[in-house]
N, C-alpha and C positions, 0 to 999 in steps of 0.2 A: 097692228102688228106690221113691221117692216116686211116688204114681200120680196125684195131682190137683195142679193148678197154678191159682192165681189171680193174675191180672196187675192191679195197681192203678195206673191211669193208662194211657189209650189214645192217647197221642200218637205223636209221630214216631218214636219209640223203642219205647214200650210196646206199641202194636199190632203192628208187625212181628214183635217178639219173640215176644209170644203166638201169633201165627200161625204161626211156625216151630216153635214147640213143639208146637202142635196138629197141625200137618203131620206131625211125626213121631210121631204117634199117642197123645200125652198129653192127658188130659181137662183142657182149659184154660177158665177162667172170666175173662172179659175184664170188669173193674169199672171204672165211671167215674161221677162225680157229675153229668157233663155228660149230661143225659137226651136232647139232641138227637144226640149222638154214637151213644148205645146204640140209639136208634130207627133211625138210619140202618143200622147194622149188622144189627140184626134184620130191616131190610128188604132186605139183601143189598146195601147200598150203602156205599162208602167215603166218607170227607169229607176226604181229602187225597191227591196223587198221588205216587207213587214208582214207580220202574222195577221191574216184575216183581210189585208188589204185588197187582195185581188177580188175575193168574193165581193167585198164592198162596191169596189169600181165596177164589177159586172151588174151588180143591182142598180147601180146608179145610171148606168148606161141604158138599161131597160126603162128606166123612169124618165130618161132624157131631161134631167134636171141640172146637168152640168155641163159647161160649154168652156173649153179652154181656148185662151186667146192672147194674142201679143199686142192688141189694141184694147186700151182702156175706154170704157163708156160709162154713163152713169148708172148708179145704183143707189139704192136707199141706205145700203149699209157697205163700208169698206173695212175689211180686216187686214191689217199689215202684218205679214209673218216672214220679213226679209231677213236675212242674216245680219247679225250685229258684230262683225269681228272685234276682238278685245284689243284695247290699249290699256296700258298699265294705269288702273285708278279710274278708268272710265269705259263706256262701250263707243265703239265706232259707228256713228249714226248716219254715214252718208247714203246708205241704201235705204233707210227708213226716210231721211230727208228728201230723198229722191222719188219715194213712193209718195209722199205727200205733195210734192210738186205736181205730179201726174195727177193725183187726186182732184188738186186745186183747179185743174182745167175743166173738170165736167162735174165739180161739185155744185150742189144745190142747196137751198136754205133748209137747215134742220136734218140733213142728212148724218148719219152717226158714223164716226170714225172710232174704230177699235184697235189699239195696238196690242199684238201678241208678242211680238219681237223682244226678247230680252234686253232691258235696258237698265241704266243705272237709277237709283231712286229719284233723283232731282230732274232727270232728263225731260219727263212730260211737263212739268210746271215751269222749267227754266228756258227750254227749247222748243218742244213741240207744239205745246198750247198756243204760246206767243205767236208761232208761225201760222197756224190755223187762225188765229184772231186777226191776223193782218189781212185776211181774205175779205173782212168786214161783212160776214153772213153769220147769221145764227146756225150754231152746230151743236150736236151731241158728241161727247168724247168719253172713252173709257179705256183704262190699261188692265187687260185681261191676261196676265202671263200664264203661259201653258203649264201644265204638269203632266208629264208623260215621259216613258223611258222606251229608248229603241228596243225592239224586240216584244214589246207589250203595249205599244202606242194606243192602239185603238181601244182596248179594255180599260186603260187608265184615262184616256179622255173621256169615256162615257162614264166611268164609276167614281173618277175621283172627285173631291170637293174642289170648287174653284173659286177664285177671288176675284171680284169686279171692282175695279177702281174708278168710278166716274166723277166727271166735275161737278155734278148735281144729282138730286134725286130722279130726274127724267132720264138722264143718261144711265143711271144704274138699272133703272127699271127697263129700259129698252133692252140693254145688253142682256141683262138676266133672262128677259123673255125670249131672246134668240138662242141663247146657250141651251135654256131649259129644253130646247126641241130636241137635244140629244144627249145633255148630262145627265145622269141620273143621281149625281152626288150632290151635295148641297152647294148653294151659291150664295157667296157671303160679299155684301157690299161695304166700300170703304172709298178713300180717295186714291187718287193715282200715286201718289209718292209713297202711301203705306202698302198699295199693291206691288210696287215694284220693289221695295225693301223686303216684302215677305219672300219674294223669289230669291232674292240675294241672300236673306238669312236661312233659307231652307238648304241652299247649295253651299253656304259658308258652313253650317252644322255638319254636314257630310265630309266636307273637305277636311274640317278640324277633325272629326272622329276618324277618318282614314288615316290622317298624319299621326294620331295616337296609337293606331293600330301598328303602322309602320315602325314607329319607335319602339313599341313593344316587341316587334320582330327582331329589331338589333339588340335589345336588352335581353331577348330569350337566348340568342346565340351565345352572349358572354356569360349567362347564369345557367346555361345547360337546362332549359326546360322547352318543349314544343309549344310554339306561339299558338298554333291552330287548336290545339287541344285545350291550352289555357283559356283561350278567348272563349271556346264553346262552353267550357263549364262555368267561366264567369258570367256568361249571359244566361245561366240559369238563375241569376239573381233577378227577382222582379223588378228592379229599377236599373238595371245594366243592360246596355245594347251597344256593345262595341262591334264596330264594322270590321272589315277584313283587311289585312295588309297585301300588298302587291307590288307590282313594278312601277306603279305610280298612278295617276288618275287621267282619264282621257274624256272625250265627249265636249259638247259645246257649253256646259253648264258649271260642273264641280272645279275644273282648274281655272275657269274664267271669272265667273260672276263675283266670287269673294274679293276680287280686287277692286271692285267698284265701291267698298267700303275703306279702301286703303288710300290715305291722303299721300299722293306722290312727292309732296314737299316736306313731310315728316321724316326726321331723321331717328325717330324712336320705332323700332320693330315691335309690332304688337303680336298677340297670340294669332290672329289670322295670317299675317304675312309669314310668321315663323312657320304655321303649319303648310302653308302653300309651298314654302321652300324646302320643306321636309319631304313632300310628296315629289317635288321636282328632282330632289338629289338622289331619289331611289335609283335612277338609271345609273349614276356614276358609283352607287353601292354595289349594283350588279355588275356593273363592268369590273370593279376591284375584285369581286368575288370569284368571277369567271377567271380572272388573271391567275388567282391563287390557286385556284382548283386545276387549272391546266398545269401549274407548276407541280402541285402535290401529286397529281397522276402521271407526271412525265409525258404529256402529250406533245410528241415532236412536231407534228404537221395539224395543228388545229383546223378542222372545218366544222364550222359552227352552223346549225340549223335552228332558226327560230320559229317555234310553232306558235302561230297567231299574230295578227297585225291589228285588228279589230280591237276597239278600247274594251269591249266586253263580249262575254261569251254569246256564240250563237247569232250574231248580228253582222252586217257588212260596214257599219259605221266606224271609220278610223280618224274621224275628227279629233285632233289634239292627243292622239294615242302615244302612250309612253314607249311603244315599241319603236317608233321612229328614231327618237333619240338614242335608244339602246342599240339598234341596227348601227347608227352612225358612230357611236363611240368605239364599239368592238370591230368595225370594219376599218378602223385606223390600223389595226394590227393582226386582223386574222381574216380569213375567207368566210363570208357569212352570206347565208341564203335565207329566204323566208317562205314560209308556207302559211297560207290562209284560206279555208275553203269558202270562205263568204265574200272576202274583199277581191274585187277583179283587179288583177295587175299583171301586166305581161311579163313582168321581171320575176314574179313570184314562181316557185317550183311546186309541181304536184306533191302531194303527201309522199308517195311511195319513192319518188326520186329524191326527196330531201331525207327521207330514212336511211335511203341506200348510200348517200353521198356523205352524210355528216358522221363525225365521230364523237361530236357533242350536241346535245339537244337543250335547248332553253325553252321552257315552256311560260308564254307570256300571256296567252289567252286561253282560257279553259273551255274551248269548244268541246261539246259532247263527243263529237267525232274523235277526238284524241284519245279519249278514254278506251276507245276500243282497239287501239293498237296492239298487235300481237309482238312484242319485244323480242320473243325467242327466235324471230326470222331475221334480226338485225344484229348480229354479233360484231359488227363494225362499231357500233355505238360503244364509247368507253363510259361516260356519265351523262346523266340527265339532271339539270337544274330546275326546279319546279318552283316558279314563284307563286303559284296559284293553289297550291294543295291539292292538285287533280290527281296525283298518283299516289300509290301506296306501295311500300315495299315488296307486298305479295305480287304486284304488276310485274315484277322483274324475276320472278321464280324462273329456274332453269337458264339464266343468263349470268354473265359476268359484268352486267351494267350496274354501276353505282348510282344510286338515287340520292341527290342533295336538294334540300329545300329550304326556302327563304324561311327565316325564323326558327330553324331547327339546327342545333350544332352537330358538327359533323362526327 
């Protein structure tokens, strides 16, 4: 069994994975080029919030099995979990390639390299493996795409099934043995291309399903039914699982990975590309809706407060958040301020301030905190537009505030 592991990239996936391995008793080195991250970890501080991560970190500190550093040294195993910013039709591999360059300087015969970073299906076979082969040393290699969601990362890393895509049986065996130290789910072996394709397919399924829900929301307004109720009732069918509509999609996976299946040279727009564009267009749809509601309610000096900037509830992750585009569109014509209790930004307002200063509120993230707002205290608010089905009409009793919802006719 391999005894030492280096995690390259200590972000939302890399750090939790490194700590889970370290907690299992494996000597783990956490490597990152961001010296601020490393200094915080050396000072026993985390730099992002995640349920259970603080407790895990404290346990690992007691075991002294985790060493953060900006200097890469030899290990038996190297796990690459660096960012892969998206380009249309592919993944940007510059950070992965840079990580491999660093590994190449300390690599020894038969070490294991695992790629966790999200990549396009052919990237391992066409780019990454040939680069490693050029070192002219025997090696083990696998692609093991992560399966986790912010806000529940540790639980999912431990309990979800995982796919291991090795270049041979020995690579699959070594990788499976390593991950089995903390993964309680099943570990399935395949090849690198299939493993990467599965990751893209999983997120494509979700992107297409969300696009369907978003299209249903527009149909519902035209035909005068409540899309949220209709989806809930439709999902009572044993073979139906419609996702929820909303202001768009965010995060590093759903709005990005499906592009890896799209040929940028093709002039024919298929289902996947159409779905991605439907989700992207929700920001313009919401802008147009707000414009019409301002006219309908004769709001003379609109002061808009956006509730939520993170792409999903109760987390601080704002990667690819649709709130950014909505803010930019509305700011062209109106005064717009943002609140998010989780996302740290010096330009965001405290919740109390945004409730007092705004006459229009738009719910973009359904943080639990917002559900506790006592709207009877804020008679300055004319209407609330809810894109997440967070509020009910009963939340506005004893007020003159009007509630409008995505997918519900006025």
